[in-house]
Z-matrix of the N, CA and C atoms (Angstrom, degrees):
N
C 1 1.448
C 2 1.521 1 107.81
N 3 1.306 2 117.79 1 124.78
C 4 1.463 3 122.29 2 -179.05
C 5 1.523 4 109.93 3 -128.52
N 6 1.318 5 116.47 4 167.03
C 7 1.456 6 121.65 5 172.88
C 8 1.516 7 112.91 6 76.06
N 9 1.334 8 114.43 7 -150.57
C 10 1.466 9 121.64 8 -175.10
C 11 1.518 10 111.69 9 -64.37
N 12 1.311 11 117.52 10 -33.22
C 13 1.464 12 120.40 11 179.67
C 14 1.510 13 111.98 12 -61.13
N 15 1.317 14 117.19 13 -38.72
C 16 1.461 15 121.38 14 179.64
C 17 1.531 16 110.65 15 -66.90
N 18 1.333 17 117.12 16 -41.47
C 19 1.468 18 120.88 17 178.16
C 20 1.517 19 111.73 18 -62.86
N 21 1.339 20 116.94 19 -40.86
C 22 1.461 21 121.49 20 178.37
C 23 1.522 22 110.04 21 -64.19
N 24 1.347 23 117.12 22 -40.20
C 25 1.458 24 121.36 23 177.49
C 26 1.523 25 110.35 24 -60.02
N 27 1.342 26 117.59 25 -44.01
C 28 1.460 27 121.33 26 -178.92
C 29 1.524 28 111.37 27 -65.18
N 30 1.335 29 117.81 28 -38.81
C 31 1.462 30 121.07 29 178.42
C 32 1.521 31 109.96 30 -64.27
N 33 1.326 32 117.21 31 -45.95
C 34 1.469 33 120.49 32 178.92
C 35 1.519 34 111.01 33 -63.70
N 36 1.342 35 116.19 34 -41.94
C 37 1.461 36 120.65 35 179.33
C 38 1.528 37 110.23 36 -61.65
N 39 1.322 38 117.53 37 -44.68
C 40 1.464 39 121.46 38 -179.53
C 41 1.523 40 111.11 39 -63.35
N 42 1.338 41 117.68 40 -40.17
C 43 1.470 42 120.80 41 179.53
C 44 1.525 43 110.38 42 -65.39
N 45 1.342 44 117.49 43 -43.84
C 46 1.465 45 120.60 44 179.18
C 47 1.522 46 110.38 45 -64.97
N 48 1.315 47 117.00 46 -42.12
C 49 1.460 48 120.84 47 179.97
C 50 1.523 49 110.03 48 -64.26
N 51 1.331 50 116.56 49 -41.89
C 52 1.460 51 120.54 50 178.75
C 53 1.524 52 110.78 51 -58.58
N 54 1.341 53 117.02 52 -48.04
C 55 1.465 54 120.21 53 179.03
C 56 1.525 55 111.39 54 -60.16
N 57 1.323 56 116.84 55 -43.90
C 58 1.464 57 120.46 56 -178.19
C 59 1.524 58 111.37 57 -65.37
N 60 1.311 59 117.45 58 -40.92
C 61 1.463 60 120.40 59 179.94
C 62 1.519 61 110.25 60 -65.03
N 63 1.326 62 116.63 61 -44.98
C 64 1.465 63 119.86 62 -179.42
C 65 1.525 64 110.37 63 -64.39
N 66 1.327 65 118.21 64 -44.26
C 67 1.465 66 121.13 65 -179.20
C 68 1.517 67 111.96 66 -70.51
N 69 1.317 68 118.02 67 -30.00
C 70 1.466 69 119.58 68 -179.32
C 71 1.519 70 111.35 69 -69.21
N 72 1.315 71 118.13 70 -16.61
C 73 1.451 72 120.18 71 179.12
C 74 1.522 73 112.32 72 -75.77
N 75 1.328 74 117.60 73 1.62
C 76 1.459 75 119.69 74 172.10
C 77 1.516 76 110.02 75 -63.40
N 78 1.319 77 116.46 76 -24.73
C 79 1.454 78 121.15 77 174.35
C 80 1.522 79 106.67 78 -73.35
N 81 1.304 80 117.64 79 118.16
C 82 1.466 81 120.83 80 -176.48
C 83 1.528 82 112.21 81 -97.63
N 84 1.312 83 116.55 82 11.19
C 85 1.455 84 119.98 83 178.26
C 86 1.512 85 110.68 84 -76.35
N 87 1.287 86 115.97 85 167.56
C 88 1.457 87 119.65 86 176.53
C 89 1.523 88 108.52 87 -111.72
N 90 1.291 89 116.10 88 -178.42
C 91 1.460 90 120.87 89 -173.89
C 92 1.523 91 112.04 90 -57.53
N 93 1.334 92 117.33 91 -39.95
C 94 1.470 93 119.22 92 -177.43
C 95 1.527 94 111.83 93 -68.53
N 96 1.346 95 117.37 94 -23.39
C 97 1.461 96 120.84 95 177.74
C 98 1.518 97 112.82 96 -88.86
N 99 1.318 98 117.31 97 -15.02
C 100 1.461 99 121.84 98 -172.99
C 101 1.530 100 110.41 99 -76.64
N 102 1.341 101 117.51 100 127.55
C 103 1.467 102 119.30 101 -179.20
C 104 1.530 103 113.32 102 -67.09
N 105 1.343 104 118.05 103 -20.90
C 106 1.460 105 120.46 104 178.79
C 107 1.528 106 112.11 105 -107.43
N 108 1.350 107 116.62 106 11.08
C 109 1.459 108 123.03 107 173.39
C 110 1.531 109 112.72 108 58.89
N 111 1.348 110 115.96 109 47.62
C 112 1.458 111 121.19 110 178.66
C 113 1.526 112 108.21 111 -111.76
N 114 1.300 113 116.71 112 128.60
C 115 1.464 114 122.10 113 176.33
C 116 1.531 115 107.04 114 -88.63
N 117 1.342 116 116.57 115 87.77
C 118 1.459 117 121.21 116 -173.83
C 119 1.523 118 112.54 117 -65.45
N 120 1.322 119 117.88 118 -32.68
C 121 1.462 120 119.59 119 -179.76
C 122 1.528 121 110.24 120 -63.55
N 123 1.320 122 116.58 121 -45.11
C 124 1.461 123 120.13 122 178.41
C 125 1.521 124 110.82 123 -67.20
N 126 1.332 125 115.90 124 -41.50
C 127 1.462 126 120.24 125 179.37
C 128 1.523 127 110.76 126 -60.14
N 129 1.337 128 116.23 127 -46.11
C 130 1.463 129 119.03 128 -179.54
C 131 1.527 130 111.01 129 -65.32
N 132 1.322 131 117.43 130 -43.50
C 133 1.462 132 120.09 131 -179.68
C 134 1.525 133 111.15 132 -60.40
N 135 1.322 134 116.64 133 -43.05
C 136 1.466 135 120.17 134 179.27
C 137 1.525 136 111.01 135 -66.23
N 138 1.326 137 116.22 136 -44.80
C 139 1.463 138 119.48 137 -178.71
C 140 1.527 139 111.07 138 -62.26
N 141 1.343 140 116.35 139 -46.67
C 142 1.462 141 119.56 140 -178.06
C 143 1.530 142 111.38 141 -66.83
N 144 1.320 143 117.59 142 -35.04
C 145 1.467 144 120.06 143 177.15
C 146 1.534 145 110.17 144 -61.14
N 147 1.326 146 116.54 145 -42.67
C 148 1.472 147 119.86 146 177.94
C 149 1.523 148 111.21 147 -71.79
N 150 1.340 149 116.01 148 -39.34
C 151 1.471 150 120.82 149 -177.78
C 152 1.530 151 111.48 150 -62.45
N 153 1.332 152 116.75 151 -41.41
C 154 1.464 153 120.62 152 -176.07
C 155 1.529 154 113.51 153 -94.74
N 156 1.315 155 118.49 154 3.33
C 157 1.468 156 119.90 155 179.21
C 158 1.527 157 109.28 156 -59.53
N 159 1.326 158 116.41 157 122.03
C 160 1.457 159 121.48 158 179.19
C 161 1.521 160 114.25 159 79.20
N 162 1.322 161 117.87 160 5.81
C 163 1.474 162 121.57 161 179.58
C 164 1.529 163 109.20 162 -126.83
N 165 1.312 164 115.80 163 154.26
C 166 1.474 165 117.19 164 174.62
C 167 1.523 166 110.19 165 -72.26
N 168 1.307 167 115.83 166 142.78
C 169 1.465 168 121.38 167 176.96
C 170 1.527 169 108.71 168 -86.14
N 171 1.337 170 117.18 169 167.71
C 172 1.469 171 119.41 170 174.99
C 173 1.537 172 110.57 171 -62.20
N 174 1.312 173 116.19 172 152.69
C 175 1.470 174 121.27 173 -177.79
C 176 1.523 175 111.85 174 -57.14
N 177 1.326 176 117.52 175 -34.81
C 178 1.468 177 119.98 176 -178.86
C 179 1.526 178 111.71 177 -63.60
N 180 1.330 179 118.67 178 -30.33
C 181 1.458 180 120.39 179 177.50
C 182 1.526 181 110.35 180 -64.06
N 183 1.315 182 116.13 181 -41.65
C 184 1.465 183 119.96 182 -179.84
C 185 1.527 184 111.25 183 -71.26
N 186 1.332 185 117.35 184 -43.29
C 187 1.465 186 119.03 185 -177.70
C 188 1.527 187 110.90 186 -65.60
N 189 1.329 188 118.38 187 -36.42
C 190 1.465 189 120.26 188 177.64
C 191 1.527 190 111.16 189 -72.71
N 192 1.306 191 117.28 190 -33.88
C 193 1.457 192 120.72 191 178.21
C 194 1.521 193 112.54 192 -67.28
N 195 1.315 194 116.44 193 -33.52
C 196 1.458 195 121.42 194 -179.72
C 197 1.528 196 112.64 195 -92.89
N 198 1.324 197 117.66 196 4.85
C 199 1.463 198 121.18 197 -175.82
C 200 1.534 199 114.09 198 -55.90
N 201 1.325 200 120.47 199 -44.03
C 202 1.475 201 118.38 200 178.41
C 203 1.528 202 112.91 201 -59.30
N 204 1.314 203 117.66 202 -40.28
C 205 1.472 204 121.20 203 178.78
C 206 1.523 205 109.89 204 -68.07
N 207 1.321 206 116.71 205 -43.20
C 208 1.464 207 120.82 206 179.24
C 209 1.526 208 110.84 207 -62.59
N 210 1.340 209 117.17 208 -37.92
C 211 1.468 210 120.53 209 178.79
C 212 1.524 211 110.96 210 -65.18
N 213 1.334 212 117.08 211 -39.64
C 214 1.469 213 119.73 212 177.55
C 215 1.525 214 111.15 213 -64.99
N 216 1.327 215 117.07 214 -40.42
C 217 1.469 216 120.03 215 177.66
C 218 1.530 217 110.74 216 -66.60
N 219 1.314 218 117.01 217 -40.29
C 220 1.467 219 120.81 218 179.63
C 221 1.525 220 111.23 219 -65.15
N 222 1.326 221 117.42 220 -30.48
C 223 1.464 222 121.03 221 179.63
C 224 1.523 223 111.86 222 -67.01
N 225 1.323 224 117.89 223 -20.64
C 226 1.473 225 121.57 224 179.61
C 227 1.526 226 112.19 225 -74.25
N 228 1.328 227 117.09 226 -32.85
C 229 1.470 228 121.26 227 -179.79
C 230 1.534 229 108.83 228 -144.71
N 231 1.336 230 117.69 229 68.67
C 232 1.464 231 120.09 230 -172.95
C 233 1.524 232 114.23 231 -62.84
N 234 1.333 233 117.70 232 -37.13
C 235 1.469 234 119.21 233 -178.45
C 236 1.529 235 111.40 234 -66.96
N 237 1.322 236 116.88 235 -39.19
C 238 1.467 237 120.48 236 178.49
C 239 1.533 238 110.52 237 -67.04
N 240 1.329 239 116.02 238 -41.27
C 241 1.466 240 120.24 239 179.25
C 242 1.526 241 110.34 240 -64.68
N 243 1.323 242 116.65 241 -43.60
C 244 1.469 243 120.13 242 178.88
C 245 1.526 244 111.07 243 -63.05
N 246 1.331 245 117.23 244 -41.40
C 247 1.469 246 120.31 245 178.66
C 248 1.525 247 110.71 246 -64.82
N 249 1.316 248 117.49 247 -40.82
C 250 1.470 249 120.79 248 179.54
C 251 1.527 250 110.41 249 -64.86
N 252 1.316 251 116.56 250 -40.20
C 253 1.456 252 120.29 251 -179.71
C 254 1.513 253 113.49 252 -69.28
N 255 1.332 254 117.39 253 -24.52
C 256 1.467 255 121.99 254 -179.13
C 257 1.531 256 112.59 255 -94.44
N 258 1.333 257 116.97 256 -13.30
C 259 1.469 258 120.29 257 179.57
C 260 1.526 259 109.04 258 -66.13
N 261 1.334 260 118.47 259 133.44
C 262 1.474 261 120.59 260 -174.30
C 263 1.528 262 114.66 261 -53.51
N 264 1.291 263 119.38 262 -51.86
C 265 1.462 264 120.74 263 -176.74
C 266 1.515 265 112.78 264 -78.28
N 267 1.324 266 116.60 265 -48.57
C 268 1.460 267 121.43 266 -176.76
C 269 1.530 268 111.38 267 -67.14
N 270 1.324 269 116.83 268 -40.55
C 271 1.463 270 120.21 269 178.62
C 272 1.520 271 111.66 270 -61.29
N 273 1.331 272 116.01 271 -41.97
C 274 1.470 273 120.52 272 178.52
C 275 1.532 274 110.69 273 -65.12
N 276 1.320 275 116.25 274 -41.09
C 277 1.462 276 120.89 275 179.08
C 278 1.532 277 111.21 276 -64.13
N 279 1.335 278 117.27 277 -41.48
C 280 1.465 279 121.15 278 177.89
C 281 1.533 280 110.93 279 -62.59
N 282 1.325 281 116.49 280 -41.44
C 283 1.470 282 120.39 281 179.14
C 284 1.519 283 110.98 282 -65.04
N 285 1.317 284 117.35 283 -44.32
C 286 1.465 285 120.68 284 179.27
C 287 1.529 286 110.98 285 -62.71
N 288 1.342 287 116.92 286 -42.98
C 289 1.464 288 120.72 287 179.95
C 290 1.524 289 111.68 288 -64.78
N 291 1.334 290 116.44 289 -32.49
C 292 1.461 291 120.62 290 -178.77
C 293 1.508 292 114.31 291 -90.83
N 294 1.328 293 118.03 292 1.09
C 295 1.456 294 120.42 293 -179.83
C 296 1.516 295 112.68 294 72.04
N 297 1.327 296 117.02 295 27.92
C 298 1.465 297 122.69 296 -178.33
C 299 1.520 298 108.42 297 -101.55
N 300 1.312 299 117.24 298 139.59
C 301 1.459 300 122.05 299 178.30
C 302 1.530 301 108.86 300 -58.21
N 303 1.319 302 116.51 301 130.05
C 304 1.469 303 120.58 302 -175.86
C 305 1.529 304 112.29 303 -68.86
N 306 1.325 305 118.11 304 -15.40
C 307 1.462 306 121.12 305 177.39
C 308 1.532 307 111.99 306 -78.50
N 309 1.323 308 117.37 307 -19.03
C 310 1.467 309 121.14 308 -179.96
C 311 1.528 310 110.58 309 -81.02
N 312 1.325 311 114.81 310 153.73
C 313 1.457 312 119.87 311 173.22
C 314 1.518 313 108.30 312 -91.68
N 315 1.322 314 116.18 313 142.63
C 316 1.457 315 119.77 314 174.64
C 317 1.524 316 108.48 315 -72.83
N 318 1.317 317 118.31 316 142.10
C 319 1.471 318 119.24 317 178.23
C 320 1.526 319 110.06 318 -66.06
N 321 1.310 320 114.81 319 145.39
C 322 1.469 321 119.52 320 179.10
C 323 1.516 322 110.33 321 -80.81
N 324 1.294 323 114.75 322 142.67
C 325 1.452 324 120.69 323 175.91
C 326 1.529 325 107.96 324 -84.58
N 327 1.326 326 117.00 325 135.34
C 328 1.462 327 121.41 326 -178.48
C 329 1.522 328 110.53 327 -65.79
N 330 1.331 329 116.53 328 144.38
C 331 1.476 330 119.99 329 179.02
C 332 1.518 331 111.41 330 -69.00
N 333 1.327 332 115.81 331 -29.13
C 334 1.456 333 120.15 332 179.93
C 335 1.521 334 108.22 333 -132.78
N 336 1.313 335 117.12 334 133.25
C 337 1.464 336 120.35 335 178.98
C 338 1.520 337 110.00 336 -67.14
N 339 1.314 338 115.82 337 146.52
C 340 1.452 339 120.81 338 -178.34
C 341 1.523 340 111.88 339 -58.59
N 342 1.315 341 117.64 340 -42.95
C 343 1.461 342 120.40 341 -177.50
C 344 1.531 343 111.20 342 -63.35
N 345 1.321 344 117.27 343 -36.27
C 346 1.460 345 120.90 344 177.91
C 347 1.532 346 110.18 345 -68.88
N 348 1.323 347 116.77 346 -43.78
C 349 1.464 348 121.24 347 178.80
C 350 1.525 349 109.94 348 -61.02
N 351 1.311 350 116.44 349 -45.58
C 352 1.465 351 120.95 350 -176.74
C 353 1.526 352 111.09 351 -65.75
N 354 1.328 353 117.68 352 -37.89
C 355 1.463 354 120.87 353 -179.52
C 356 1.529 355 111.45 354 -69.39
N 357 1.322 356 118.27 355 -29.71
C 358 1.471 357 121.99 356 -176.32
C 359 1.522 358 113.80 357 -89.05
N 360 1.307 359 117.61 358 -16.95
C 361 1.465 360 118.77 359 -175.34
C 362 1.513 361 110.35 360 -72.67
N 363 1.330 362 115.34 361 157.29
C 364 1.457 363 119.93 362 178.54
C 365 1.517 364 109.06 363 -75.69
N 366 1.334 365 116.44 364 137.36
C 367 1.463 366 118.19 365 179.34
C 368 1.522 367 111.20 366 -68.22
N 369 1.299 368 116.53 367 144.07
C 370 1.461 369 122.44 368 176.80
C 371 1.509 370 108.39 369 -91.16
N 372 1.320 371 116.05 370 131.81
C 373 1.463 372 119.40 371 -179.27
C 374 1.516 373 110.99 372 -98.89
N 375 1.320 374 118.58 373 -10.10
C 376 1.452 375 120.61 374 179.19
C 377 1.519 376 109.82 375 -94.09
N 378 1.296 377 115.83 376 161.89
C 379 1.457 378 119.69 377 177.54
C 380 1.510 379 111.60 378 107.79
N 381 1.280 380 114.95 379 177.72
C 382 1.457 381 121.75 380 -178.49
C 383 1.523 382 109.99 381 -82.79
N 384 1.321 383 117.22 382 132.26
C 385 1.471 384 118.43 383 177.28
C 386 1.530 385 110.41 384 -60.57
N 387 1.297 386 115.09 385 140.19
C 388 1.457 387 119.81 386 178.86
C 389 1.511 388 113.37 387 90.52
N 390 1.340 389 117.77 388 -12.79
C 391 1.463 390 120.19 389 178.20
C 392 1.519 391 108.54 390 -85.53
N 393 1.247 392 116.87 391 150.75
C 394 1.451 393 120.81 392 178.41
C 395 1.505 394 110.32 393 157.45
N 396 1.286 395 114.93 394 -155.50
C 397 1.451 396 119.67 395 -178.52
C 398 1.522 397 110.04 396 -75.89
N 399 1.292 398 114.24 397 136.54
C 400 1.461 399 119.49 398 176.18
C 401 1.511 400 107.46 399 -129.81
N 402 1.283 401 116.81 400 140.69
C 403 1.457 402 119.18 401 177.49
C 404 1.508 403 110.70 402 150.92
N 405 1.298 404 114.17 403 170.56
C 406 1.454 405 120.70 404 179.86
C 407 1.527 406 107.60 405 -101.52
N 408 1.307 407 116.06 406 110.20
C 409 1.450 408 120.52 407 179.84
C 410 1.519 409 110.55 408 -99.53
N 411 1.323 410 116.80 409 23.32
C 412 1.463 411 122.24 410 -178.03
C 413 1.508 412 112.89 411 -61.92
N 414 1.331 413 117.48 412 -32.08
C 415 1.457 414 120.64 413 -179.20
C 416 1.522 415 110.54 414 -59.05
N 417 1.340 416 115.70 415 -41.20
C 418 1.451 417 120.16 416 -177.72
C 419 1.524 418 111.58 417 -68.50
N 420 1.329 419 117.00 418 -32.59
C 421 1.454 420 120.97 419 -177.71
C 422 1.518 421 112.47 420 -90.30
N 423 1.324 422 117.27 421 1.98
C 424 1.459 423 120.28 422 176.64
C 425 1.508 424 114.86 423 82.41
N 426 1.319 425 117.79 424 19.97
C 427 1.473 426 121.17 425 178.65
C 428 1.502 427 109.89 426 -91.66
């Protein structure tokens, strides 16, 4: 196959492959769980990196990539952010700009950051030493 027909075939092939790769990520297992030993997360990341090279990505890719920064900004004025997200026109515009389904509700920003609440609370003297909150709260601190 040569000429324009070959180019059209490649475009159709790339579109079908893109859909299949995106839909195959419904499997949330990792390589060690996969019966055919395929690391789908790496495969999808590599495919999408090549697919979008030199092209704009969907708006949702950008809004999710900037989410830690947006969360830090929202923490500065949570009530204003929550009101803007709930306003009929502005909320819809924010969802469209971020590639978010307009039927979904935007998550509310907490009035007080967890780290601030935790630092101000009174320490508990009862309980087993070493027990308490465990987890990585780096997302909240912008790490």
